[in-house]
NUROLO-831979 format. One record per residue: x negated, y, z negated of N, C-alpha, C in turn; residue in one letter. Coordinates in nm, 3 decimals, padded with zeros to 5 digits. Example, Ala and Ser with C-alpha at 12.3 -4.5 7.8 and 13.67 -1.06 7.14 Angstrom:
<<-01.319,-00.569,-00.780>,<-01.230,-00.450,-00.780>,<-01.320,-00.330,-00.780>,a>
<<-01.285,-00.225,-00.708>,<-01.367,-00.106,-00.714>,<-01.290,00.003,-00.787>,s>
//
This chain:
<<-07.444,-04.395,03.233>,<-07.332,-04.376,03.141>,<-07.233,-04.277,03.202>,m>
<<-07.110,-04.295,03.162>,<-07.002,-04.205,03.203>,<-06.929,-04.166,03.075>,y>
<<-06.942,-04.039,03.036>,<-06.892,-03.990,02.908>,<-06.781,-03.890,02.929>,d>
<<-06.677,-03.903,02.848>,<-06.563,-03.812,02.853>,<-06.515,-03.783,02.712>,l>
<<-06.457,-03.666,02.695>,<-06.389,-03.633,02.569>,<-06.262,-03.556,02.606>,a>
<<-06.160,-03.578,02.530>,<-06.033,-03.509,02.550>,<-05.988,-03.452,02.417>,f>
<<-05.959,-03.324,02.415>,<-05.900,-03.259,02.298>,<-05.756,-03.232,02.336>,r>
<<-05.664,-03.277,02.252>,<-05.523,-03.256,02.283>,<-05.447,-03.211,02.160>,m>
<<-05.341,-03.139,02.185>,<-05.252,-03.092,02.079>,<-05.114,-03.150,02.104>,t>
<<-05.066,-03.225,02.008>,<-04.934,-03.286,02.019>,<-04.826,-03.183,01.989>,a>
<<-04.711,-03.204,02.047>,<-04.594,-03.122,02.018>,<-04.561,-03.139,01.869>,v>
<<-04.529,-03.029,01.802>,<-04.494,-03.035,01.660>,<-04.380,-03.135,01.639>,a>
<<-04.399,-03.220,01.542>,<-04.300,-03.323,01.510>,<-04.330,-03.456,01.577>,g>
<<-04.412,-03.455,01.682>,<-04.447,-03.579,01.753>,<-04.587,-03.629,01.719>,d>
<<-04.661,-03.555,01.636>,<-04.801,-03.587,01.614>,<-04.825,-03.726,01.556>,e>
<<-04.741,-03.773,01.466>,<-04.762,-03.905,01.407>,<-04.742,-04.016,01.511>,d>
<<-04.637,-04.004,01.592>,<-04.613,-04.104,01.696>,<-04.721,-04.102,01.803>,d>
<<-04.764,-03.982,01.841>,<-04.869,-03.971,01.942>,<-04.999,-04.033,01.889>,v>
<<-05.034,-04.004,01.765>,<-05.158,-04.059,01.711>,<-05.149,-04.211,01.696>,f>
<<-05.033,-04.261,01.658>,<-05.016,-04.407,01.648>,<-05.035,-04.472,01.785>,a>
<<-04.980,-04.414,01.888>,<-04.998,-04.467,02.024>,<-05.144,-04.457,02.067>,a>
<<-05.209,-04.349,02.028>,<-05.351,-04.331,02.061>,<-05.436,-04.438,01.993>,l>
<<-05.406,-04.468,01.868>,<-05.482,-04.573,01.798>,<-05.461,-04.710,01.861>,l>
<<-05.340,-04.736,01.908>,<-05.312,-04.863,01.975>,<-05.396,-04.877,02.102>,t>
<<-05.397,-04.774,02.184>,<-05.477,-04.782,02.307>,<-05.626,-04.780,02.278>,t>
<<-05.667,-04.714,02.171>,<-05.808,-04.714,02.133>,<-05.855,-04.855,02.104>,t>
<<-05.780,-04.928,02.024>,<-05.819,-05.066,01.989>,<-05.827,-05.154,02.113>,e>
<<-05.729,-05.143,02.200>,<-05.730,-05.224,02.323>,<-05.844,-05.183,02.416>,a>
<<-05.869,-05.054,02.425>,<-05.974,-05.004,02.515>,<-06.112,-05.053,02.473>,s>
<<-06.134,-05.067,02.344>,<-06.264,-05.114,02.295>,<-06.296,-05.256,02.341>,r>
<<-06.194,-05.330,02.383>,<-06.214,-05.468,02.428>,<-06.245,-05.479,02.577>,q>
<<-06.235,-05.370,02.650>,<-06.254,-05.373,02.795>,<-06.402,-05.390,02.831>,e>
<<-06.428,-05.463,02.939>,<-06.564,-05.468,02.991>,<-06.608,-05.328,03.034>,p>
<<-06.731,-05.293,03.006>,<-06.783,-05.164,03.048>,<-06.758,-05.050,02.951>,g>
<<-06.681,-05.074,02.844>,<-06.658,-04.970,02.743>,<-06.770,-04.981,02.639>,v>
<<-06.848,-04.875,02.629>,<-06.957,-04.870,02.532>,<-06.902,-04.827,02.396>,v>
<<-06.816,-04.724,02.397>,<-06.750,-04.680,02.274>,<-06.623,-04.604,02.311>,s>
<<-06.530,-04.605,02.219>,<-06.402,-04.538,02.238>,<-06.353,-04.498,02.099>,f>
<<-06.347,-04.368,02.075>,<-06.313,-04.317,01.941>,<-06.196,-04.220,01.949>,e>
<<-06.108,-04.229,01.851>,<-05.996,-04.135,01.839>,<-06.003,-04.070,01.701>,a>
<<-05.999,-03.938,01.699>,<-06.008,-03.863,01.574>,<-05.890,-03.767,01.565>,l>
<<-05.856,-03.733,01.443>,<-05.746,-03.639,01.418>,<-05.796,-03.530,01.325>,r>
<<-05.763,-03.407,01.355>,<-05.808,-03.294,01.274>,<-05.750,-03.301,01.133>,s>
<<-05.835,-03.273,01.035>,<-05.786,-03.266,00.897>,<-05.722,-03.131,00.868>,s>
<<-05.746,-03.033,00.955>,<-05.687,-02.900,00.938>,<-05.551,-02.887,01.005>,n>
<<-05.531,-02.956,01.117>,<-05.406,-02.951,01.192>,<-05.381,-03.089,01.252>,d>
<<-05.292,-03.169,01.195>,<-05.272,-03.306,01.241>,<-05.219,-03.318,01.383>,p>
<<-05.184,-03.206,01.444>,<-05.140,-03.211,01.584>,<-05.258,-03.219,01.679>,r>
<<-05.378,-03.183,01.631>,<-05.497,-03.180,01.717>,<-05.572,-03.313,01.708>,i>
<<-05.597,-03.372,01.824>,<-05.665,-03.501,01.833>,<-05.780,-03.492,01.932>,m>
<<-05.878,-03.575,01.909>,<-05.995,-03.580,01.996>,<-06.021,-03.726,02.031>,l>
<<-06.043,-03.751,02.159>,<-06.080,-03.884,02.206>,<-06.217,-03.872,02.272>,v>
<<-06.309,-03.957,02.232>,<-06.443,-03.958,02.289>,<-06.465,-04.098,02.348>,v>
<<-06.491,-04.102,02.479>,<-06.504,-04.228,02.551>,<-06.640,-04.237,02.618>,e>
<<-06.702,-04.354,02.610>,<-06.829,-04.378,02.680>,<-06.818,-04.512,02.753>,r>
<<-06.846,-04.505,02.882>,<-06.842,-04.622,02.968>,<-06.981,-04.645,03.026>,y>
<<-07.008,-04.768,03.068>,<-07.138,-04.793,03.128>,<-07.144,-04.748,03.274>,d>
<<-07.027,-04.712,03.332>,<-07.023,-04.662,03.469>,<-06.890,-04.592,03.496>,s>
<<-06.887,-04.514,03.600>,<-06.761,-04.452,03.641>,<-06.659,-04.558,03.683>,r>
<<-06.707,-04.665,03.741>,<-06.618,-04.775,03.782>,<-06.547,-04.836,03.662>,e>
<<-06.618,-04.847,03.550>,<-06.554,-04.899,03.428>,<-06.444,-04.806,03.382>,a>
<<-06.467,-04.675,03.392>,<-06.363,-04.578,03.356>,<-06.243,-04.591,03.450>,y>
<<-06.267,-04.604,03.578>,<-06.158,-04.619,03.674>,<-06.079,-04.747,03.645>,e>
<<-06.147,-04.854,03.609>,<-06.080,-04.979,03.574>,<-05.995,-04.961,03.447>,a>
<<-06.044,-04.881,03.354>,<-05.969,-04.851,03.231>,<-05.833,-04.790,03.265>,h>
<<-05.829,-04.704,03.363>,<-05.704,-04.637,03.399>,<-05.603,-04.731,03.466>,k>
<<-05.646,-04.853,03.500>,<-05.556,-04.952,03.560>,<-05.504,-05.055,03.460>,d>
<<-05.530,-05.035,03.330>,<-05.488,-05.133,03.229>,<-05.345,-05.107,03.181>,t>
<<-05.285,-05.209,03.129>,<-05.150,-05.197,03.073>,<-05.148,-05.103,02.953>,d>
<<-05.250,-05.109,02.869>,<-05.249,-05.022,02.751>,<-05.268,-04.875,02.788>,h>
<<-05.338,-04.847,02.897>,<-05.348,-04.708,02.944>,<-05.211,-04.661,02.992>,y>
<<-05.142,-04.745,03.066>,<-05.007,-04.710,03.113>,<-04.913,-04.689,02.995>,a>
<<-04.926,-04.772,02.892>,<-04.842,-04.757,02.773>,<-04.872,-04.625,02.702>,a>
<<-05.000,-04.588,02.694>,<-05.039,-04.460,02.634>,<-04.978,-04.344,02.712>,w>
<<-04.990,-04.348,02.844>,<-04.935,-04.241,02.926>,<-04.785,-04.227,02.905>,k>
<<-04.715,-04.339,02.896>,<-04.570,-04.337,02.873>,<-04.537,-04.284,02.734>,a>
<<-04.612,-04.328,02.634>,<-04.585,-04.287,02.496>,<-04.615,-04.140,02.472>,a>
<<-04.711,-04.085,02.545>,<-04.750,-03.946,02.524>,<-04.683,-03.847,02.620>,s>
<<-04.613,-03.898,02.718>,<-04.549,-03.811,02.818>,<-04.453,-03.712,02.751>,a>
<<-04.475,-03.585,02.780>,<-04.391,-03.480,02.724>,<-04.417,-03.450,02.578>,g>
<<-04.518,-03.514,02.520>,<-04.546,-03.497,02.378>,<-04.680,-03.429,02.351>,r>
<<-04.749,-03.390,02.457>,<-04.877,-03.319,02.446>,<-04.855,-03.179,02.500>,i>
<<-04.875,-03.079,02.415>,<-04.850,-02.941,02.461>,<-04.974,-02.876,02.522>,e>
<<-05.091,-02.927,02.490>,<-05.215,-02.873,02.548>,<-05.320,-02.981,02.546>,a>
<<-05.407,-02.979,02.647>,<-05.519,-03.072,02.649>,<-05.635,-03.010,02.725>,s>
<<-05.754,-03.057,02.691>,<-05.875,-03.010,02.756>,<-05.967,-03.129,02.774>,e>
<<-06.026,-03.140,02.891>,<-06.114,-03.251,02.924>,<-06.258,-03.200,02.928>,r>
<<-06.347,-03.280,02.871>,<-06.489,-03.250,02.871>,<-06.561,-03.369,02.935>,f>
<<-06.665,-03.342,03.011>,<-06.746,-03.448,03.068>,<-06.891,-03.425,03.030>,v>
<<-06.967,-03.532,03.020>,<-07.106,-03.520,02.984>,<-07.191,-03.620,03.056>,g>
<<-07.319,-03.607,03.044>,<-07.410,-03.700,03.111>,<-07.389,-03.696,03.261>,g>
<<-07.375,-03.811,03.322>,<-07.352,-03.816,03.465>,<-07.205,-03.835,03.498>,d>
<<-07.118,-03.777,03.413>,<-06.973,-03.792,03.429>,<-06.912,-03.684,03.517>,a>
<<-06.990,-03.614,03.592>,<-06.937,-03.507,03.675>,<-06.867,-03.559,03.798>,t>
//
């Protein structure tokens, strides 16, 4: 398994658009070969804070994910709209 999580904070005023784009890529990502699970969550205390938890059956599946059109669309939609982010890895995702 290859596990990742990302905690991000959207720029104030952009949080709804960023989360909408995140949900779009989440749905598409769930259809990819090698994706075990892909979840997007939003804080109930601060709607600017989002968490993405991804599980792939291999690192290669994760690398393939980064070559998809929906990943490129996410990167474009979120560019300049994330003020902070933190990446976490687990399992054999080092």
